[in-house]
C-alpha positions in Angstrom: 0.0 0.0 0.0 1.1 3.5 -0.8 0.6 6.7 1.2 -1.0 9.7 -0.4 -1.7 13.3 0.5 -4.6 14.7 -1.3 -5.3 18.4 -1.6 -8.8 20.0 -2.0 -8.0 23.5 -3.2 -11.5 24.9 -3.3 -14.3 23.8 -0.9 -17.9 24.6 -1.7 -18.9 28.1 -0.6 -19.8 28.2 3.1 -18.2 24.8 3.9 -16.9 24.6 7.4 -14.6 22.3 9.4 -17.7 20.6 10.7 -18.9 19.9 7.1 -15.4 18.4 6.4 -15.7 16.2 9.5 -19.0 14.8 8.2 -17.4 14.1 4.8 -14.5 12.4 6.5 -16.9 10.2 8.4 -18.4 9.1 5.1 -14.9 8.3 3.8 -14.4 6.1 6.9 -17.7 4.4 6.3 -16.7 3.3 2.7 -13.0 2.9 2.9 -12.9 -0.8 3.8 -14.8 -1.7 0.6 -11.8 -0.5 -1.4 -8.8 -1.4 0.8 -8.2 2.2 1.7 -7.5 3.8 5.1 -8.0 7.5 5.6 -5.5 8.4 8.3 -6.1 12.0 9.1 -7.1 15.3 7.6 -6.5 19.0 8.1 -8.7 22.0 7.3 -7.9 25.6 6.5 -11.4 27.2 6.6 -10.0 30.7 5.7 -8.3 29.5 2.5 -11.0 26.9 1.8 -8.5 24.0 1.6 -8.4 20.5 3.0 -5.6 18.0 3.1 -6.2 14.3 3.6 -3.6 11.6 4.4 -4.6 8.2 3.0 -3.2 4.8 2.6 -4.4 3.2 -0.6 -3.5 0.7 -3.4 -3.3 3.7 -5.8 -4.4 7.3 -6.2 -7.4 6.5 -8.2 -8.8 4.2 -5.5 -8.3 6.9 -2.9 -10.2 9.3 -5.2 -13.0 6.8 -5.7 -13.7 6.7 -2.0 -14.1 10.5 -1.9 -16.2 10.5 -5.1 -18.6 7.8 -3.8 -18.7 9.0 -0.2 -19.5 12.7 -0.7 -18.4 13.8 -4.2 -15.6 16.2 -3.0 -12.8 14.9 -5.1 -9.3 16.2 -4.5 -7.7 18.6 -7.0 -4.3 16.9 -6.5 -3.1 13.6 -5.1 0.6 13.2 -4.3 2.3 10.0 -3.3 4.3 10.7 -0.2 6.8 9.0 2.2 6.4 9.6 5.9 9.4 11.2 7.6 10.4 11.4 11.2 
């Protein structure tokens, strides 16, 4: 499994951290069906950006969970390596 950081550069107007928490809960509900594990996420409400850390077989599978869970697909998905 690979580790990915996805970046949502533009949230829907008026979206809040609470809305993102709800979307994340939907990701967690579906992730097991695809062998994906959403690890954590970060929200910048002011800039309207969200960053999600996810372990997945590939970037497309990670995106599929977002698409099916809530429709908020990331603008960019980067494969990353965890540092210390």
